DOZA-988760 format. One record per residue (C-alpha): x, y, z. Coordinates in steps of 0.2 Angstrom, whole numbers. Layout:
<pt><x>X</x><y>Y</y><z>Z</z></pt>
...
END
This chain:
<pt><x>348</x><y>438</y><z>818</z></pt>
<pt><x>331</x><y>446</y><z>819</z></pt>
<pt><x>319</x><y>448</y><z>805</z></pt>
<pt><x>321</x><y>467</y><z>806</z></pt>
<pt><x>340</x><y>466</y><z>806</z></pt>
<pt><x>340</x><y>454</y><z>791</z></pt>
<pt><x>328</x><y>466</y><z>781</z></pt>
<pt><x>339</x><y>481</y><z>785</z></pt>
<pt><x>355</x><y>471</y><z>780</z></pt>
<pt><x>347</x><y>466</y><z>763</z></pt>
<pt><x>341</x><y>484</y><z>760</z></pt>
<pt><x>358</x><y>490</y><z>764</z></pt>
<pt><x>366</x><y>478</y><z>752</z></pt>
<pt><x>357</x><y>485</y><z>737</z></pt>
<pt><x>357</x><y>503</y><z>744</z></pt>
<pt><x>357</x><y>516</y><z>729</z></pt>
<pt><x>356</x><y>534</y><z>726</z></pt>
<pt><x>351</x><y>532</y><z>708</z></pt>
<pt><x>333</x><y>527</y><z>710</z></pt>
<pt><x>319</x><y>524</y><z>722</z></pt>
<pt><x>306</x><y>511</y><z>718</z></pt>
<pt><x>291</x><y>507</y><z>729</z></pt>
<pt><x>274</x><y>502</y><z>725</z></pt>
<pt><x>267</x><y>517</y><z>715</z></pt>
<pt><x>283</x><y>527</y><z>716</z></pt>
<pt><x>297</x><y>528</y><z>703</z></pt>
<pt><x>310</x><y>542</y><z>707</z></pt>
<pt><x>326</x><y>544</y><z>697</z></pt>
<pt><x>339</x><y>554</y><z>707</z></pt>
<pt><x>325</x><y>561</y><z>717</z></pt>
<pt><x>314</x><y>567</y><z>703</z></pt>
<pt><x>297</x><y>558</y><z>701</z></pt>
<pt><x>297</x><y>550</y><z>684</z></pt>
<pt><x>280</x><y>557</y><z>680</z></pt>
<pt><x>288</x><y>575</y><z>681</z></pt>
<pt><x>302</x><y>569</y><z>669</z></pt>
<pt><x>291</x><y>562</y><z>656</z></pt>
<pt><x>287</x><y>574</y><z>642</z></pt>
<pt><x>299</x><y>588</y><z>650</z></pt>
<pt><x>316</x><y>580</y><z>650</z></pt>
<pt><x>326</x><y>574</y><z>635</z></pt>
<pt><x>336</x><y>559</y><z>634</z></pt>
<pt><x>353</x><y>568</y><z>634</z></pt>
<pt><x>348</x><y>577</y><z>650</z></pt>
<pt><x>342</x><y>560</y><z>658</z></pt>
<pt><x>359</x><y>553</y><z>654</z></pt>
<pt><x>367</x><y>567</y><z>663</z></pt>
<pt><x>354</x><y>566</y><z>678</z></pt>
<pt><x>357</x><y>547</y><z>680</z></pt>
<pt><x>376</x><y>549</y><z>679</z></pt>
<pt><x>379</x><y>565</y><z>689</z></pt>
<pt><x>364</x><y>567</y><z>700</z></pt>
<pt><x>358</x><y>584</y><z>694</z></pt>
<pt><x>351</x><y>591</y><z>677</z></pt>
<pt><x>363</x><y>600</y><z>666</z></pt>
<pt><x>362</x><y>618</y><z>660</z></pt>
<pt><x>356</x><y>620</y><z>643</z></pt>
<pt><x>373</x><y>623</y><z>635</z></pt>
<pt><x>381</x><y>608</y><z>644</z></pt>
<pt><x>367</x><y>598</y><z>638</z></pt>
<pt><x>370</x><y>603</y><z>620</z></pt>
<pt><x>388</x><y>599</y><z>621</z></pt>
<pt><x>385</x><y>582</y><z>628</z></pt>
<pt><x>372</x><y>579</y><z>614</z></pt>
<pt><x>384</x><y>584</y><z>601</z></pt>
<pt><x>397</x><y>572</y><z>607</z></pt>
<pt><x>384</x><y>558</y><z>608</z></pt>
<pt><x>377</x><y>562</y><z>590</z></pt>
<pt><x>395</x><y>562</y><z>583</z></pt>
<pt><x>399</x><y>544</y><z>589</z></pt>
<pt><x>383</x><y>536</y><z>583</z></pt>
<pt><x>390</x><y>526</y><z>568</z></pt>
<pt><x>405</x><y>523</y><z>557</z></pt>
<pt><x>398</x><y>509</y><z>545</z></pt>
<pt><x>403</x><y>491</y><z>544</z></pt>
<pt><x>421</x><y>497</y><z>543</z></pt>
<pt><x>419</x><y>497</y><z>562</z></pt>
<pt><x>420</x><y>480</y><z>570</z></pt>
<pt><x>406</x><y>483</y><z>582</z></pt>
<pt><x>394</x><y>486</y><z>568</z></pt>
<pt><x>401</x><y>472</y><z>557</z></pt>
<pt><x>399</x><y>459</y><z>571</z></pt>
<pt><x>382</x><y>465</y><z>576</z></pt>
<pt><x>376</x><y>463</y><z>558</z></pt>
<pt><x>384</x><y>446</y><z>557</z></pt>
<pt><x>376</x><y>441</y><z>574</z></pt>
<pt><x>358</x><y>447</y><z>567</z></pt>
<pt><x>359</x><y>434</y><z>554</z></pt>
<pt><x>362</x><y>419</y><z>566</z></pt>
<pt><x>345</x><y>418</y><z>573</z></pt>
<pt><x>347</x><y>428</y><z>588</z></pt>
<pt><x>336</x><y>443</y><z>594</z></pt>
<pt><x>340</x><y>461</y><z>592</z></pt>
<pt><x>346</x><y>462</y><z>610</z></pt>
<pt><x>359</x><y>449</y><z>606</z></pt>
<pt><x>365</x><y>457</y><z>591</z></pt>
<pt><x>367</x><y>474</y><z>600</z></pt>
<pt><x>375</x><y>466</y><z>615</z></pt>
<pt><x>387</x><y>457</y><z>603</z></pt>
<pt><x>392</x><y>473</y><z>595</z></pt>
<pt><x>394</x><y>482</y><z>612</z></pt>
<pt><x>405</x><y>468</y><z>619</z></pt>
<pt><x>419</x><y>471</y><z>607</z></pt>
<pt><x>420</x><y>490</y><z>612</z></pt>
<pt><x>436</x><y>487</y><z>621</z></pt>
<pt><x>453</x><y>495</y><z>624</z></pt>
<pt><x>458</x><y>495</y><z>605</z></pt>
<pt><x>441</x><y>498</y><z>597</z></pt>
<pt><x>430</x><y>510</y><z>608</z></pt>
<pt><x>442</x><y>513</y><z>623</z></pt>
<pt><x>452</x><y>528</y><z>615</z></pt>
<pt><x>440</x><y>541</y><z>622</z></pt>
<pt><x>442</x><y>535</y><z>640</z></pt>
<pt><x>461</x><y>534</y><z>637</z></pt>
<pt><x>462</x><y>551</y><z>630</z></pt>
<pt><x>452</x><y>559</y><z>645</z></pt>
<pt><x>465</x><y>551</y><z>656</z></pt>
<pt><x>479</x><y>558</y><z>645</z></pt>
<pt><x>471</x><y>576</y><z>645</z></pt>
<pt><x>468</x><y>575</y><z>664</z></pt>
<pt><x>487</x><y>571</y><z>666</z></pt>
<pt><x>492</x><y>586</y><z>656</z></pt>
<pt><x>480</x><y>597</y><z>666</z></pt>
<pt><x>487</x><y>590</y><z>682</z></pt>
<pt><x>506</x><y>591</y><z>677</z></pt>
<pt><x>505</x><y>607</y><z>666</z></pt>
<pt><x>518</x><y>598</y><z>655</z></pt>
<pt><x>511</x><y>592</y><z>638</z></pt>
<pt><x>528</x><y>587</y><z>631</z></pt>
<pt><x>533</x><y>576</y><z>645</z></pt>
<pt><x>516</x><y>568</y><z>647</z></pt>
<pt><x>516</x><y>564</y><z>629</z></pt>
<pt><x>533</x><y>557</y><z>630</z></pt>
<pt><x>528</x><y>545</y><z>644</z></pt>
<pt><x>513</x><y>539</y><z>635</z></pt>
<pt><x>522</x><y>536</y><z>619</z></pt>
<pt><x>536</x><y>526</y><z>628</z></pt>
<pt><x>522</x><y>514</y><z>632</z></pt>
<pt><x>514</x><y>513</y><z>615</z></pt>
<pt><x>516</x><y>521</y><z>598</z></pt>
<pt><x>498</x><y>525</y><z>597</z></pt>
<pt><x>492</x><y>541</y><z>606</z></pt>
<pt><x>473</x><y>539</y><z>610</z></pt>
<pt><x>462</x><y>552</y><z>602</z></pt>
<pt><x>474</x><y>557</y><z>587</z></pt>
<pt><x>476</x><y>551</y><z>570</z></pt>
<pt><x>463</x><y>539</y><z>561</z></pt>
<pt><x>466</x><y>524</y><z>551</z></pt>
<pt><x>452</x><y>529</y><z>539</z></pt>
<pt><x>451</x><y>547</y><z>538</z></pt>
<pt><x>466</x><y>559</y><z>534</z></pt>
<pt><x>456</x><y>572</y><z>544</z></pt>
<pt><x>441</x><y>566</y><z>554</z></pt>
<pt><x>426</x><y>576</y><z>548</z></pt>
<pt><x>418</x><y>576</y><z>565</z></pt>
<pt><x>433</x><y>585</y><z>573</z></pt>
<pt><x>431</x><y>603</y><z>567</z></pt>
<pt><x>412</x><y>605</y><z>572</z></pt>
<pt><x>414</x><y>597</y><z>589</z></pt>
<pt><x>429</x><y>608</y><z>593</z></pt>
<pt><x>420</x><y>624</y><z>587</z></pt>
<pt><x>406</x><y>620</y><z>599</z></pt>
<pt><x>419</x><y>619</y><z>613</z></pt>
<pt><x>428</x><y>635</y><z>608</z></pt>
<pt><x>411</x><y>644</y><z>609</z></pt>
<pt><x>408</x><y>636</y><z>626</z></pt>
<pt><x>424</x><y>642</y><z>632</z></pt>
<pt><x>421</x><y>659</y><z>626</z></pt>
<pt><x>404</x><y>660</y><z>634</z></pt>
<pt><x>411</x><y>653</y><z>651</z></pt>
<pt><x>401</x><y>637</y><z>650</z></pt>
<pt><x>417</x><y>626</y><z>652</z></pt>
<pt><x>435</x><y>631</y><z>657</z></pt>
<pt><x>444</x><y>626</y><z>642</z></pt>
<pt><x>459</x><y>617</y><z>650</z></pt>
<pt><x>457</x><y>600</y><z>642</z></pt>
<pt><x>454</x><y>609</y><z>625</z></pt>
<pt><x>470</x><y>618</y><z>627</z></pt>
<pt><x>479</x><y>602</y><z>632</z></pt>
<pt><x>472</x><y>593</y><z>617</z></pt>
<pt><x>478</x><y>606</y><z>605</z></pt>
<pt><x>495</x><y>606</y><z>613</z></pt>
<pt><x>496</x><y>587</y><z>609</z></pt>
<pt><x>492</x><y>591</y><z>591</z></pt>
<pt><x>505</x><y>604</y><z>590</z></pt>
<pt><x>518</x><y>592</y><z>597</z></pt>
<pt><x>513</x><y>578</y><z>585</z></pt>
<pt><x>514</x><y>590</y><z>570</z></pt>
<pt><x>530</x><y>598</y><z>575</z></pt>
<pt><x>540</x><y>589</y><z>562</z></pt>
<pt><x>539</x><y>594</y><z>544</z></pt>
<pt><x>527</x><y>583</y><z>534</z></pt>
<pt><x>518</x><y>577</y><z>549</z></pt>
<pt><x>499</x><y>579</y><z>551</z></pt>
<pt><x>491</x><y>569</y><z>565</z></pt>
<pt><x>475</x><y>578</y><z>569</z></pt>
<pt><x>463</x><y>574</y><z>583</z></pt>
<pt><x>450</x><y>561</y><z>579</z></pt>
<pt><x>432</x><y>558</y><z>585</z></pt>
<pt><x>439</x><y>550</y><z>601</z></pt>
<pt><x>450</x><y>565</y><z>605</z></pt>
<pt><x>436</x><y>578</y><z>601</z></pt>
<pt><x>423</x><y>569</y><z>612</z></pt>
<pt><x>436</x><y>566</y><z>625</z></pt>
<pt><x>438</x><y>585</y><z>626</z></pt>
<pt><x>420</x><y>587</y><z>628</z></pt>
<pt><x>418</x><y>574</y><z>641</z></pt>
<pt><x>432</x><y>580</y><z>651</z></pt>
<pt><x>427</x><y>599</y><z>650</z></pt>
<pt><x>410</x><y>593</y><z>656</z></pt>
<pt><x>418</x><y>585</y><z>671</z></pt>
<pt><x>415</x><y>566</y><z>667</z></pt>
<pt><x>427</x><y>554</y><z>674</z></pt>
<pt><x>438</x><y>545</y><z>661</z></pt>
<pt><x>429</x><y>528</y><z>662</z></pt>
<pt><x>412</x><y>536</y><z>659</z></pt>
<pt><x>420</x><y>542</y><z>642</z></pt>
<pt><x>419</x><y>524</y><z>636</z></pt>
<pt><x>402</x><y>521</y><z>644</z></pt>
<pt><x>395</x><y>537</y><z>635</z></pt>
<pt><x>403</x><y>531</y><z>618</z></pt>
<pt><x>394</x><y>514</y><z>621</z></pt>
<pt><x>378</x><y>523</y><z>623</z></pt>
<pt><x>381</x><y>533</y><z>607</z></pt>
<pt><x>387</x><y>519</y><z>596</z></pt>
<pt><x>373</x><y>507</y><z>602</z></pt>
<pt><x>361</x><y>518</y><z>591</z></pt>
<pt><x>371</x><y>514</y><z>576</z></pt>
<pt><x>373</x><y>496</y><z>581</z></pt>
<pt><x>354</x><y>494</y><z>583</z></pt>
<pt><x>351</x><y>503</y><z>566</z></pt>
<pt><x>363</x><y>491</y><z>557</z></pt>
<pt><x>357</x><y>475</y><z>566</z></pt>
<pt><x>339</x><y>480</y><z>561</z></pt>
<pt><x>343</x><y>483</y><z>543</z></pt>
<pt><x>352</x><y>467</y><z>542</z></pt>
<pt><x>337</x><y>457</y><z>549</z></pt>
<pt><x>326</x><y>465</y><z>535</z></pt>
<pt><x>338</x><y>459</y><z>521</z></pt>
<pt><x>334</x><y>440</y><z>525</z></pt>
<pt><x>352</x><y>434</y><z>524</z></pt>
<pt><x>356</x><y>419</y><z>534</z></pt>
<pt><x>373</x><y>416</y><z>543</z></pt>
<pt><x>382</x><y>431</y><z>536</z></pt>
<pt><x>401</x><y>429</y><z>537</z></pt>
<pt><x>415</x><y>442</y><z>537</z></pt>
<pt><x>418</x><y>439</y><z>518</z></pt>
<pt><x>407</x><y>434</y><z>504</z></pt>
<pt><x>406</x><y>415</y><z>500</z></pt>
<pt><x>414</x><y>417</y><z>483</z></pt>
<pt><x>430</x><y>423</y><z>492</z></pt>
<pt><x>440</x><y>410</y><z>502</z></pt>
<pt><x>453</x><y>415</y><z>515</z></pt>
<pt><x>471</x><y>413</y><z>510</z></pt>
<pt><x>478</x><y>396</y><z>517</z></pt>
<pt><x>494</x><y>397</y><z>527</z></pt>
<pt><x>495</x><y>379</y><z>532</z></pt>
<pt><x>504</x><y>364</y><z>524</z></pt>
<pt><x>504</x><y>365</y><z>505</z></pt>
<pt><x>501</x><y>384</y><z>505</z></pt>
<pt><x>509</x><y>394</y><z>491</z></pt>
END
């Protein structure tokens, strides 16, 4: 193999449309970085890097609202609690943030991705009832609906109001919003039932209406929640506590082994 062929093969191995980096050149999706600095906000940069173009102002505002809504949910959220504990173990902030991010899985942090997939399926089939029945046959939990902590998630109404405005003004089509509201109606059809959309459902509506693929819903949530994780980890480092466990030392876990009782 010639040197030129080897060089071409290696260059092709790492070929990317995301960025072009050469001596004295930094381009992001074709935009020189010097043209983006001071002119482009972080939300628009996220869109640009993921989608390859810049969003319209109303699209950017919708995405930013979803990102703001998911920033933090206090130490009740395992990702926050774990990051705070990690911060007291002698690791750096990057390790503490990574520790919190790494627990954002299918159960904690993955519902937004799952809800986008659910909404996509309803939009494809046009049958909310049958789709919900299929999903509920696999699991009693429907992603994006109900909340273990809030009877009504306070983030739901303002997010959906923004989507309603965007639908009215032709910014988004509204098909995924209609699908989400159809699910709410099905869940609440029985007397005494009240299972409203939660943050994962409301942000899933936004991500889906804006055309983001379902896996990116989780990635966008990770970006959003990383802000809260960083803030909590930093606060914890300022308190000087060492080796913070999940419960105070004065409280001992219940013993279930021999002699328990």
